[in-house]
N, CA, C and O of each residue as an XYZ file, in Angstrom:
804
protein
N     -16.833   -102.375    247.440
C     -17.784   -101.371    247.933
C     -17.075   -100.034    248.161
O     -16.023    -99.960    248.796
N     -17.687    -98.995    247.621
C     -17.155    -97.649    247.833
C     -17.894    -96.997    248.997
O     -19.081    -97.262    249.190
N     -17.220    -96.151    249.779
C     -17.878    -95.556    250.949
C     -18.986    -94.565    250.608
O     -19.916    -94.391    251.396
N     -18.904    -93.911    249.446
C     -19.948    -92.971    249.047
C     -21.061    -93.666    248.295
O     -20.903    -94.805    247.855
N     -22.205    -92.976    248.144
C     -23.356    -93.519    247.418
C     -23.605    -92.715    246.154
O     -23.479    -91.491    246.139
N     -23.966    -93.437    245.083
C     -24.277    -92.796    243.808
C     -25.783    -92.884    243.568
O     -26.362    -93.970    243.545
N     -26.402    -91.720    243.390
C     -27.838    -91.639    243.142
C     -28.060    -90.950    241.799
O     -27.581    -89.837    241.582
N     -28.780    -91.606    240.905
C     -29.092    -91.029    239.600
C     -30.556    -90.617    239.563
O     -31.437    -91.391    239.936
N     -30.804    -89.409    239.116
C     -32.179    -88.936    238.913
C     -32.457    -89.073    237.424
O     -31.773    -88.471    236.596
N     -33.464    -89.867    237.093
C     -33.723    -90.255    235.709
C     -35.137    -89.862    235.282
O     -35.997    -89.566    236.111
N     -35.348    -89.869    233.971
C     -36.675    -89.603    233.432
C     -36.602    -88.959    232.070
O     -35.529    -88.570    231.609
N     -37.747    -88.848    231.430
C     -37.823    -88.252    230.109
C     -37.704    -86.742    230.157
O     -37.559    -86.142    231.222
N     -37.768    -86.143    228.975
C     -37.661    -84.684    228.876
C     -38.835    -84.024    229.609
O     -39.975    -84.480    229.522
N     -38.531    -82.948    230.330
C     -39.582    -82.191    231.009
C     -40.101    -82.803    232.290
O     -41.131    -82.369    232.806
N     -39.402    -83.819    232.825
C     -39.897    -84.484    234.036
C     -39.472    -83.778    235.322
O     -40.002    -84.080    236.391
N     -38.522    -82.840    235.236
C     -38.077    -82.128    236.426
C     -36.811    -82.681    237.047
O     -36.501    -82.368    238.196
N     -36.065    -83.504    236.304
C     -34.854    -84.132    236.828
C     -33.833    -83.152    237.384
O     -33.345    -83.296    238.504
N     -33.527    -82.153    236.565
C     -32.451    -81.231    236.949
C     -32.783    -80.502    238.242
O     -31.928    -80.337    239.111
N     -34.029    -80.069    238.359
C     -34.466    -79.380    239.580
C     -34.377    -80.304    240.778
O     -33.852    -79.919    241.822
N     -34.889    -81.528    240.636
C     -34.910    -82.462    241.758
C     -33.499    -82.949    242.119
O     -33.203    -83.165    243.294
N     -32.642    -83.121    241.130
C     -31.259    -83.510    241.428
C     -30.565    -82.430    242.252
O     -29.851    -82.721    243.211
N     -30.787    -81.183    241.858
C     -30.170    -80.068    242.581
C     -30.668    -79.994    244.021
O     -29.878    -79.802    244.945
N     -31.975    -80.145    244.210
C     -32.545    -80.084    245.561
C     -32.048    -81.238    246.423
O     -31.730    -81.050    247.597
N     -31.982    -82.431    245.840
C     -31.540    -83.596    246.601
C     -30.068    -83.466    246.988
O     -29.695    -83.764    248.123
N     -29.241    -83.027    246.057
C     -27.819    -82.859    246.360
C     -27.615    -81.849    247.487
O     -26.774    -82.044    248.365
N     -28.391    -80.773    247.450
C     -28.300    -79.766    248.515
C     -28.707    -80.367    249.860
O     -28.051    -80.137    250.877
N     -29.787    -81.133    249.856
C     -30.288    -81.755    251.080
C     -29.274    -82.731    251.671
O     -29.096    -82.793    252.887
N     -28.613    -83.490    250.800
C     -27.666    -84.513    251.260
C     -26.246    -83.991    251.424
O     -25.361    -84.704    251.896
N     -26.035    -82.713    251.021
C     -24.679    -82.150    250.968
C     -23.774    -83.032    250.100
O     -22.625    -83.317    250.438
N     -24.349    -83.449    248.967
C     -23.668    -84.346    248.038
C     -23.077    -83.568    246.870
O     -23.423    -82.409    246.640
N     -22.187    -84.217    246.143
C     -21.677    -83.669    244.887
C     -22.796    -83.748    243.858
O     -23.435    -84.790    243.713
N     -23.035    -82.662    243.148
C     -24.046    -82.619    242.095
C     -23.361    -82.570    240.745
O     -22.459    -81.760    240.529
N     -23.786    -83.439    239.833
C     -23.231    -83.404    238.484
C     -24.313    -83.800    237.488
O     -25.455    -84.068    237.864
N     -23.931    -83.832    236.198
C     -24.922    -84.173    235.176
C     -24.263    -84.907    234.022
O     -23.052    -84.840    233.813
N     -25.118    -85.619    233.272
C     -24.664    -86.294    232.063
C     -25.639    -86.029    230.925
O     -26.841    -85.901    231.160
N     -25.137    -85.943    229.692
C     -23.710    -85.809    229.421
C     -23.189    -84.482    229.949
O     -23.905    -83.481    229.948
N     -21.965    -84.478    230.389
C     -21.370    -83.267    230.948
C     -20.593    -83.575    232.208
O     -20.054    -84.669    232.370
N     -20.540    -82.600    233.099
C     -19.869    -82.794    234.370
C     -18.375    -82.554    234.354
O     -17.759    -82.398    235.408
N     -17.783    -82.522    233.166
C     -16.360    -82.225    232.999
C     -16.225    -81.315    231.784
O     -17.181    -81.119    231.034
N     -15.033    -80.764    231.599
C     -14.802    -79.913    230.437
C     -15.022    -80.685    229.131
O     -15.669    -80.191    228.208
N     -14.477    -81.891    229.070
C     -14.663    -82.731    227.890
C     -16.136    -83.092    227.712
O     -16.688    -83.001    226.616
N     -16.754    -83.501    228.809
C     -18.152    -83.912    228.753
C     -19.089    -82.801    228.315
O     -20.052    -83.049    227.589
N     -18.815    -81.575    228.751
C     -19.677    -80.464    228.363
C     -19.539    -80.154    226.869
O     -20.508    -79.760    226.219
N     -18.335    -80.335    226.334
C     -18.167    -80.132    224.892
C     -18.911    -81.205    224.099
O     -19.507    -80.919    223.060
N     -18.873    -82.437    224.595
C     -19.628    -83.512    223.948
C     -21.132    -83.244    224.066
O     -21.884    -83.482    223.121
N     -21.560    -82.755    225.218
C     -22.977    -82.406    225.407
C     -23.430    -81.410    224.344
O     -24.520    -81.530    223.785
N     -22.572    -80.424    224.078
C     -22.913    -79.424    223.077
C     -23.175    -80.046    221.714
O     -24.099    -79.645    221.007
N     -22.355    -81.029    221.348
C     -22.547    -81.723    220.069
C     -23.858    -82.510    220.078
O     -24.628    -82.452    219.119
N     -24.105    -83.240    221.157
C     -25.271    -84.111    221.231
C     -26.600    -83.356    221.222
O     -27.586    -83.837    220.663
N     -26.627    -82.180    221.838
C     -27.891    -81.448    221.950
C     -28.087    -80.400    220.864
O     -29.173    -79.837    220.731
N     -27.053    -80.140    220.096
C     -27.126    -79.128    219.040
C     -28.007    -79.632    217.896
O     -27.775    -80.713    217.354
N     -29.015    -78.844    217.537
C     -29.912    -79.242    216.444
C     -29.174    -79.359    215.115
O     -29.668    -80.008    214.193
N     -28.007    -78.745    215.003
C     -27.196    -78.885    213.794
C     -26.553    -80.263    213.689
O     -26.020    -80.612    212.636
N     -26.594    -81.064    214.780
C     -25.997    -82.408    214.780
C     -27.011    -83.473    214.382
O     -26.865    -84.637    214.753
N     -28.015    -83.092    213.646
C     -29.113    -83.995    213.304
C     -28.636    -85.238    212.563
O     -29.313    -86.267    212.580
N     -27.464    -85.152    211.906
C     -26.979    -86.276    211.104
C     -26.331    -87.378    211.942
O     -25.960    -88.413    211.389
N     -26.183    -87.197    213.237
C     -25.591    -88.233    214.081
C     -26.413    -89.519    213.994
O     -27.628    -89.501    214.191
N     -25.745    -90.627    213.700
C     -26.435    -91.915    213.701
C     -26.450    -92.455    215.131
O     -25.625    -92.041    215.945
N     -27.378    -93.377    215.459
C     -27.498    -93.857    216.843
C     -26.214    -94.392    217.456
O     -25.959    -94.158    218.637
N     -25.395    -95.107    216.680
C     -24.162    -95.653    217.245
C     -23.160    -94.545    217.586
O     -22.458    -94.619    218.594
N     -23.106    -93.524    216.737
C     -22.238    -92.384    217.038
C     -22.718    -91.679    218.299
O     -21.917    -91.314    219.160
N     -24.031    -91.490    218.403
C     -24.622    -90.865    219.579
C     -24.252    -91.637    220.843
O     -23.861    -91.043    221.848
N     -24.377    -92.963    220.789
C     -24.051    -93.806    221.942
C     -22.582    -93.667    222.320
O     -22.255    -93.506    223.496
N     -21.704    -93.728    221.339
C     -20.268    -93.662    221.628
C     -19.872    -92.305    222.206
O     -19.007    -92.234    223.078
N     -20.493    -91.236    221.732
C     -20.217    -89.915    222.299
C     -20.669    -89.843    223.752
O     -19.947    -89.328    224.605
N     -21.856    -90.357    224.030
C     -22.363    -90.367    225.406
C     -21.451    -91.161    226.332
O     -21.186    -90.746    227.461
N     -20.976    -92.296    225.853
C     -20.122    -93.142    226.681
C     -18.741    -92.541    226.872
O     -18.116    -92.734    227.916
N     -18.261    -91.815    225.872
C     -16.983    -91.106    226.041
C     -17.114    -90.057    227.135
O     -16.226    -89.914    227.976
N     -18.220    -89.325    227.121
C     -18.464    -88.326    228.164
C     -18.567    -88.995    229.532
O     -18.067    -88.463    230.523
N     -19.221    -90.171    229.588
C     -19.368    -90.858    230.880
C     -18.031    -91.359    231.402
O     -17.747    -91.228    232.593
N     -17.214    -91.925    230.540
C     -15.910    -92.425    230.985
C     -15.096    -91.314    231.631
O     -14.465    -91.519    232.668
N     -15.112    -90.139    231.015
C     -14.387    -88.995    231.564
C     -15.005    -88.533    232.884
O     -14.296    -88.223    233.841
N     -16.329    -88.493    232.917
C     -17.071    -88.028    234.093
C     -16.826    -88.936    235.300
O     -16.561    -88.462    236.405
N     -16.920    -90.238    235.071
C     -16.728    -91.184    236.172
C     -15.309    -91.100    236.702
O     -15.096    -91.092    237.914
N     -14.339    -91.039    235.805
C     -12.937    -91.004    236.215
C     -12.566    -89.708    236.930
O     -11.802    -89.713    237.894
N     -13.120    -88.600    236.442
C     -12.708    -87.282    236.926
C     -13.526    -86.774    238.112
O     -13.008    -86.057    238.968
N     -14.816    -87.151    238.158
C     -15.719    -86.585    239.165
C     -16.300    -87.641    240.104
O     -16.180    -87.532    241.324
N     -16.927    -88.659    239.527
C     -17.744    -89.574    240.334
C     -16.895    -90.466    241.237
O     -17.100    -90.483    242.450
N     -15.958    -91.196    240.671
C     -15.164    -92.121    241.494
C     -14.359    -91.417    242.584
O     -14.342    -91.896    243.718
N     -13.687    -90.291    242.285
C     -12.963    -89.611    243.367
C     -13.864    -89.213    244.533
O     -13.467    -89.328    245.693
N     -15.078    -88.745    244.228
C     -15.999    -88.353    245.304
C     -16.451    -89.562    246.101
O     -16.460    -89.521    247.331
N     -16.826    -90.640    245.423
C     -17.283    -91.849    246.115
C     -16.179    -92.443    246.974
O     -16.431    -92.894    248.091
N     -14.961    -92.444    246.456
C     -13.824    -92.991    247.225
C     -13.522    -92.149    248.457
O     -12.999    -92.652    249.452
N     -13.856    -90.854    248.383
C     -13.644    -89.959    249.524
C     -14.805    -90.025    250.518
O     -14.805    -89.309    251.519
N     -15.794    -90.880    250.244
C     -16.918    -91.044    251.163
C     -18.061    -90.073    250.938
O     -18.973    -89.994    251.761
N     -18.030    -89.335    249.840
C     -19.101    -88.383    249.548
C     -20.144    -89.035    248.657
O     -19.815    -89.837    247.783
N     -21.406    -88.685    248.883
C     -22.460    -89.115    247.979
C     -22.439    -88.238    246.735
O     -22.034    -87.077    246.785
N     -22.881    -88.809    245.617
C     -22.955    -88.094    244.350
C     -24.373    -88.221    243.812
O     -24.913    -89.322    243.708
N     -24.967    -87.089    243.475
C     -26.265    -87.070    242.804
C     -26.022    -86.622    241.374
O     -25.493    -85.537    241.132
N     -26.415    -87.466    240.429
C     -26.165    -87.148    239.032
C     -27.476    -87.080    238.259
O     -28.334    -87.955    238.378
N     -27.610    -86.027    237.470
C     -28.745    -85.819    236.588
C     -28.484    -86.650    235.333
O     -27.809    -86.193    234.411
N     -29.015    -87.857    235.303
C     -28.832    -88.901    234.286
C     -27.547    -89.703    234.518
O     -26.511    -89.175    234.922
N     -27.670    -91.004    234.241
C     -26.507    -91.890    234.250
C     -26.819    -93.038    233.294
O     -27.445    -92.812    232.258
N     -26.406    -94.250    233.608
C     -26.538    -95.353    232.657
C     -27.989    -95.722    232.350
O     -28.273    -96.258    231.279
N     -28.901    -95.445    233.265
C     -30.317    -95.693    232.982
C     -30.800    -94.926    231.767
O     -31.598    -95.433    230.978
N     -30.315    -93.702    231.619
C     -30.671    -92.904    230.445
C     -30.148    -93.540    229.166
O     -30.830    -93.527    228.141
N     -28.950    -94.093    229.219
C     -28.371    -94.726    228.039
C     -29.219    -95.920    227.605
O     -29.492    -96.095    226.418
N     -29.631    -96.733    228.566
C     -30.476    -97.879    228.249
C     -31.836    -97.434    227.707
O     -32.348    -98.013    226.749
N     -32.413    -96.406    228.322
C     -33.746    -95.957    227.900
C     -33.713    -95.266    226.540
O     -34.549    -95.544    225.680
N     -32.752    -94.368    226.344
C     -32.711    -93.569    225.116
C     -32.079    -94.320    223.944
O     -32.667    -94.404    222.866
N     -30.877    -94.868    224.159
C     -30.192    -95.495    223.032
C     -30.619    -96.954    222.850
O     -30.576    -97.477    221.736
N     -31.031    -97.613    223.939
C     -31.536    -98.979    223.832
C     -32.984    -99.002    223.385
O     -33.282    -99.368    222.248
N     -33.884    -98.614    224.274
C     -35.314    -98.657    223.957
C     -35.712    -97.598    222.930
O     -36.484    -97.883    222.015
N     -35.195    -96.388    223.073
C     -35.588    -95.314    222.163
C     -35.046    -95.467    220.765
O     -35.802    -95.418    219.794
N     -33.737    -95.653    220.648
C     -33.079    -95.766    219.343
C     -33.139    -97.173    218.764
O     -32.961    -97.362    217.561
N     -33.390    -98.158    219.619
C     -33.486    -99.529    219.131
C     -32.160   -100.246    218.990
O     -32.093   -101.275    218.318
N     -31.095    -99.733    219.607
C     -29.821   -100.453    219.610
C     -29.937   -101.674    220.529
O     -30.697   -101.634    221.496
N     -29.201   -102.757    220.250
C     -29.314   -103.980    221.054
C     -29.070   -103.703    222.541
O     -28.011   -103.210    222.930
N     -30.052   -104.025    223.343
C     -30.036   -103.616    224.747
C     -28.863   -104.206    225.518
O     -28.236   -103.502    226.310
N     -28.558   -105.458    225.309
C     -27.466   -106.075    226.056
C     -26.111   -105.495    225.652
O     -25.207   -105.379    226.480
N     -25.975   -105.135    224.380
C     -24.737   -104.489    223.946
C     -24.611   -103.109    224.584
O     -23.529   -102.723    225.028
N     -25.708   -102.372    224.628
C     -25.699   -101.045    225.259
C     -25.364   -101.179    226.737
O     -24.587   -100.391    227.277
N     -25.949   -102.179    227.390
C     -25.700   -102.396    228.820
C     -24.220   -102.705    229.078
O     -23.615   -102.153    229.998
N     -23.648   -103.586    228.263
C     -22.240   -103.954    228.425
C     -21.341   -102.730    228.236
O     -20.427   -102.494    229.026
N     -21.609   -101.959    227.185
C     -20.779   -100.790    226.895
C     -20.921    -99.722    227.974
O     -19.948    -99.059    228.333
N     -22.145    -99.557    228.489
C     -22.369    -98.579    229.556
C     -21.604    -98.970    230.813
O     -21.025    -98.116    231.484
N     -21.604   -100.254    231.130
C     -20.877   -100.726    232.311
C     -19.372   -100.535    232.128
O     -18.676   -100.118    233.054
N     -18.875   -100.842    230.929
C     -17.448   -100.689    230.647
C     -17.026    -99.228    230.763
O     -16.005    -98.919    231.377
N     -17.818    -98.325    230.171
C     -17.468    -96.901    230.198
C     -17.463    -96.343    231.616
O     -16.708    -95.423    231.928
N     -18.321    -96.913    232.478
C     -18.449    -96.419    233.846
C     -17.567    -97.172    234.838
O     -17.802    -97.104    236.045
N     -16.548    -97.893    234.342
C     -15.647    -98.648    235.218
C     -16.420    -99.665    236.057
O     -16.031    -99.957    237.188
N     -17.513   -100.208    235.510
C     -18.322   -101.185    236.236
C     -19.265   -100.586    237.254
O     -19.908   -101.315    238.008
N     -19.355    -99.273    237.287
C     -20.151    -98.584    238.310
C     -21.610    -98.436    237.875
O     -21.895    -97.989    236.764
N     -22.526    -98.816    238.766
C     -23.962    -98.587    238.575
C     -24.473    -97.834    239.792
O     -23.922    -97.989    240.882
N     -25.511    -97.022    239.635
C     -26.031    -96.275    240.792
C     -26.530    -97.191    241.910
O     -27.061    -98.272    241.655
N     -26.351    -96.742    243.140
C     -26.962    -97.440    244.274
C     -28.472    -97.288    244.220
O     -29.209    -98.160    244.681
N     -28.931    -96.173    243.653
C     -30.368    -95.939    243.507
C     -30.617    -95.064    242.285
O     -29.972    -94.034    242.090
N     -31.583    -95.510    241.460
C     -32.080    -94.715    240.341
C     -33.464    -94.202    240.709
O     -34.349    -94.987    241.049
N     -33.652    -92.902    240.644
C     -34.956    -92.311    240.929
C     -35.583    -91.923    239.597
O     -35.110    -91.006    238.926
N     -36.652    -92.624    239.215
C     -37.343    -92.341    237.971
C     -38.511    -91.401    238.240
O     -39.459    -91.753    238.941
N     -38.427    -90.206    237.676
C     -39.532    -89.259    237.769
C     -40.467    -89.516    236.598
O     -40.141    -89.201    235.454
N     -41.619    -90.086    236.886
C     -42.586    -90.488    235.869
C     -43.640    -89.383    235.746
O     -44.369    -89.095    236.695
N     -43.704    -88.777    234.567
C     -44.597    -87.639    234.335
C     -45.418    -87.896    233.073
O     -44.855    -88.302    232.057
N     -46.731    -87.672    233.110
C     -47.544    -87.830    231.901
C     -47.029    -86.952    230.763
O     -46.499    -85.864    230.987
N     -47.196    -87.450    229.538
C     -46.627    -86.785    228.366
C     -47.113    -85.351    228.213
O     -46.335    -84.481    227.823
N     -48.387    -85.084    228.511
C     -48.915    -83.726    228.317
C     -48.281    -82.731    229.285
O     -48.028    -81.583    228.921
N     -48.026    -83.168    230.515
C     -47.382    -82.292    231.497
C     -45.925    -82.055    231.115
O     -45.435    -80.928    231.180
N     -45.237    -83.117    230.717
C     -43.832    -82.982    230.317
C     -43.708    -82.047    229.115
O     -42.818    -81.196    229.083
N     -44.578    -82.195    228.145
C     -44.540    -81.353    226.944
C     -44.739    -79.882    227.300
O     -44.053    -79.009    226.768
N     -45.685    -79.615    228.206
C     -45.960    -78.233    228.616
C     -44.767    -77.633    229.342
O     -44.499    -76.439    229.203
N     -44.049    -78.435    230.109
C     -42.886    -77.942    230.859
C     -41.702    -77.606    229.950
O     -40.898    -76.732    230.273
N     -41.596    -78.301    228.816
C     -40.431    -78.109    227.951
C     -40.438    -76.760    227.243
O     -39.373    -76.221    226.944
N     -41.591    -76.216    226.975
C     -41.640    -74.940    226.264
C     -41.416    -75.130    224.776
O     -41.609    -76.226    224.251
N     -41.007    -74.059    224.088
C     -40.950    -74.096    222.633
C     -39.581    -74.294    222.022
O     -39.489    -74.847    220.926
N     -38.502    -73.865    222.681
C     -37.169    -73.935    222.098
C     -36.521    -75.261    222.474
O     -35.835    -75.352    223.492
N     -36.735    -76.292    221.653
C     -36.305    -77.644    221.986
C     -34.911    -77.944    221.455
O     -34.550    -77.523    220.357
N     -34.125    -78.683    222.254
C     -32.819    -79.110    221.766
C     -32.990    -80.360    220.894
O     -34.108    -80.830    220.680
N     -31.886    -80.883    220.402
C     -31.939    -82.004    219.457
C     -32.659    -83.222    220.032
O     -33.457    -83.845    219.332
N     -32.397    -83.572    221.283
C     -33.023    -84.746    221.881
C     -34.490    -84.496    222.205
O     -35.331    -85.372    222.001
N     -34.797    -83.316    222.703
C     -36.184    -82.988    223.033
C     -37.080    -83.008    221.799
O     -38.270    -83.307    221.893
N     -36.502    -82.690    220.647
C     -37.280    -82.544    219.413
C     -37.455    -83.846    218.645
O     -37.880    -83.813    217.491
N     -37.143    -84.986    219.240
C     -37.172    -86.249    218.498
C     -38.575    -86.807    218.259
O     -38.724    -87.777    217.516
N     -39.592    -86.229    218.860
C     -40.957    -86.628    218.524
C     -41.618    -87.521    219.560
O     -40.957    -88.158    220.379
N     -42.953    -87.547    219.498
C     -43.756    -88.248    220.494
C     -43.465    -89.735    220.557
O     -43.341    -90.293    221.647
N     -43.355    -90.385    219.411
C     -43.171    -91.837    219.383
C     -41.839    -92.224    220.022
O     -41.776    -93.194    220.778
N     -40.786    -91.483    219.726
C     -39.488    -91.751    220.341
C     -39.583    -91.615    221.853
O     -39.131    -92.495    222.586
N     -40.161    -90.527    222.321
C     -40.232    -90.295    223.770
C     -41.167    -91.286    224.457
O     -40.986    -91.588    225.636
N     -42.159    -91.792    223.737
C     -43.011    -92.837    224.307
C     -42.193    -94.110    224.533
O     -42.325    -94.764    225.567
N     -41.342    -94.459    223.548
C     -40.486    -95.642    223.704
C     -39.507    -95.466    224.867
O     -39.252    -96.408    225.617
N     -38.966    -94.265    225.011
C     -38.039    -93.987    226.112
C     -38.723    -94.175    227.460
O     -38.186    -94.838    228.347
N     -39.904    -93.593    227.613
C     -40.614    -93.702    228.891
C     -40.995    -95.149    229.183
O     -40.901    -95.604    230.323
N     -41.426    -95.870    228.148
C     -41.739    -97.288    228.314
C     -40.484    -98.050    228.738
O     -40.549    -98.945    229.581
N     -39.349    -97.690    228.151
C     -38.091    -98.326    228.517
C     -37.725    -98.085    229.967
O     -37.318    -99.006    230.675
N     -37.871    -96.851    230.405
C     -37.595    -96.537    231.811
C     -38.464    -97.385    232.735
O     -37.977    -97.937    233.721
N     -39.740    -97.483    232.414
C     -40.652    -98.252    233.274
C     -40.264    -99.719    233.317
O     -40.368   -100.363    234.361
N     -39.817   -100.249    232.187
C     -39.374   -101.646    232.155
C     -38.112   -101.831    233.001
O     -37.996   -102.808    233.740
N     -37.181   -100.905    232.893
C     -35.960   -100.987    233.695
C     -36.286   -101.013    235.184
O     -35.703   -101.786    235.944
N     -37.217   -100.166    235.589
C     -37.606   -100.101    236.999
C     -38.274   -101.397    237.454
O     -38.054   -101.856    238.575
N     -39.091   -101.982    236.578
C     -39.765   -103.235    236.921
C     -38.777   -104.391    237.031
O     -38.928   -105.268    237.881
N     -37.766   -104.387    236.166
C     -36.792   -105.487    236.142
C     -35.801   -105.438    237.297
O     -35.219   -106.463    237.651
N     -35.601   -104.268    237.889
C     -34.587   -104.130    238.942
C     -35.121   -103.264    240.086
O     -34.607   -102.176    240.342
N     -36.154   -103.756    240.767
C     -36.801   -102.933    241.803
C     -35.905   -102.591    242.989
O     -36.190   -101.641    243.719
N     -34.825   -103.349    243.193
C     -33.921   -103.044    244.308
C     -33.112   -101.776    244.055
O     -32.687   -101.110    244.998
N     -32.899   -101.440    242.774
C     -32.074   -100.277    242.437
C     -32.874    -99.129    241.830
O     -32.316    -98.074    241.528
N     -34.173    -99.327    241.651
C     -35.002    -98.282    241.053
C     -36.187    -97.970    241.966
O     -36.742    -98.858    242.613
N     -36.557    -96.710    242.002
C     -37.797    -96.296    242.642
C     -38.490    -95.317    241.700
O     -37.856    -94.420    241.144
N     -39.799    -95.499    241.526
C     -40.579    -94.656    240.613
C     -41.347    -93.628    241.425
O     -42.082    -93.974    242.350
N     -41.168    -92.361    241.072
C     -41.810    -91.252    241.768
C     -42.745    -90.529    240.793
O     -42.367    -90.240    239.658
N     -43.959    -90.244    241.246
C     -44.875    -89.431    240.444
C     -44.331    -88.002    240.414
O     -44.331    -87.309    241.431
N     -43.868    -87.567    239.241
C     -43.252    -86.252    239.120
C     -44.189    -85.149    238.698
O     -43.738    -84.067    238.322
N     -45.500    -85.399    238.750
C     -46.454    -84.416    238.235
C     -46.868    -83.369    239.263
O     -47.544    -82.402    238.911
N     -46.480    -83.538    240.520
C     -46.849    -82.577    241.555
C     -45.982    -81.333    241.534
O     -45.194    -81.129    240.610
N     -46.130    -80.505    242.554
C     -45.309    -79.307    242.662
C     -43.864    -79.694    242.945
O     -43.580    -80.831    243.321
N     -42.952    -78.742    242.761
C     -41.532    -79.003    242.999
C     -41.312    -79.525    244.419
O     -40.579    -80.493    244.620
N     -41.936    -78.895    245.385
C     -41.729    -79.302    246.776
C     -42.385    -80.637    247.095
O     -41.851    -81.419    247.881
N     -43.544    -80.907    246.488
C     -44.195    -82.204    246.698
C     -43.320    -83.339    246.164
O     -43.138    -84.358    246.830
N     -42.787    -83.155    244.972
C     -41.934    -84.177    244.381
C     -40.641    -84.315    245.184
O     -40.166    -85.428    245.406
N     -40.073    -83.198    245.617
C     -38.833    -83.229    246.405
C     -39.034    -84.027    247.692
O     -38.139    -84.762    248.110
N     -40.188    -83.890    248.314
C     -40.471    -84.629    249.537
C     -40.549    -86.131    249.272
O     -40.050    -86.931    250.064
N     -41.177    -86.514    248.157
C     -41.265    -87.927    247.790
C     -39.877    -88.494    247.496
O     -39.561    -89.615    247.893
N     -39.062    -87.723    246.807
C     -37.700    -88.152    246.475
C     -36.883    -88.336    247.749
O     -36.198    -89.344    247.924
N     -36.967    -87.359    248.623
C     -36.192    -87.423    249.872
C     -36.607    -88.621    250.711
O     -35.752    -89.301    251.278
N     -37.910    -88.890    250.799
C     -38.393    -90.037    251.562
C     -37.881    -91.346    250.963
O     -37.509    -92.266    251.692
N     -37.864    -91.424    249.636
C     -37.396    -92.649    248.981
C     -35.923    -92.894    249.259
O     -35.519    -94.027    249.523
N     -35.111    -91.829    249.202
C     -33.677    -91.961    249.454
C     -33.439    -92.379    250.908
O     -32.583    -93.218    251.191
N     -34.189    -91.798    251.801
C     -34.034    -92.146    253.225
C     -34.404    -93.600    253.472
O     -33.730    -94.303    254.226
N     -35.482    -94.047    252.829
C     -35.936    -95.428    253.030
C     -34.970    -96.429    252.408
O     -34.652    -97.447    253.022
N     -34.501    -96.147    251.193
C     -33.677    -97.119    250.475
C     -32.217    -97.105    250.902
O     -31.590    -98.161    250.984
N     -31.665    -95.925    251.177
C     -30.234    -95.814    251.437
C     -29.888    -95.335    252.848
O     -28.717    -95.262    253.218
N     -30.916    -95.011    253.626
C     -30.707    -94.522    254.998
C     -29.835    -93.274    255.032
O     -29.024    -93.104    255.943
N     -29.997    -92.408    254.049
C     -29.219    -91.156    253.998
C     -30.074    -89.993    254.491
O     -29.607    -88.855    254.526
């Protein structure tokens, strides 16, 4: 057991994750980070993954790049903070890998799960907050200039959202589903209440 708590804010494109992660980290005085990214190496990998010029990436390459970024992120940012007793709020973590590369891309789920655990030094979030937003609202929030992942199409994103919902149903002790369709402050209040109830933070 590590003295700090790891909280992942999860969800599909346009759900408001980044905003809510930032607000929650500020409220908890926690370390705020993101995936892919969070380190110099991770941010360079993020650039490759989201660049529309990287369209030729096959799913296995995409997965391995994401996991390389996570291994660096966990070693450099997440574990040191948790060991020092600080909470960490991360915009995406292993739940995203399962939803996007497992359910979305169709890679074998148990293999993805094993690799995600290995890359993260066996670390899983104490709580995953899934911001569930209807597709029409999420699409409107994204705007017109889409990155490589955002532009993957309705059917892909439907599989991702379905995957997230299944993950939450299978592991209710570590997942909480929040309706992300309200205002920023309404959603922030729901998120804060969930964290207080589940983790007493």
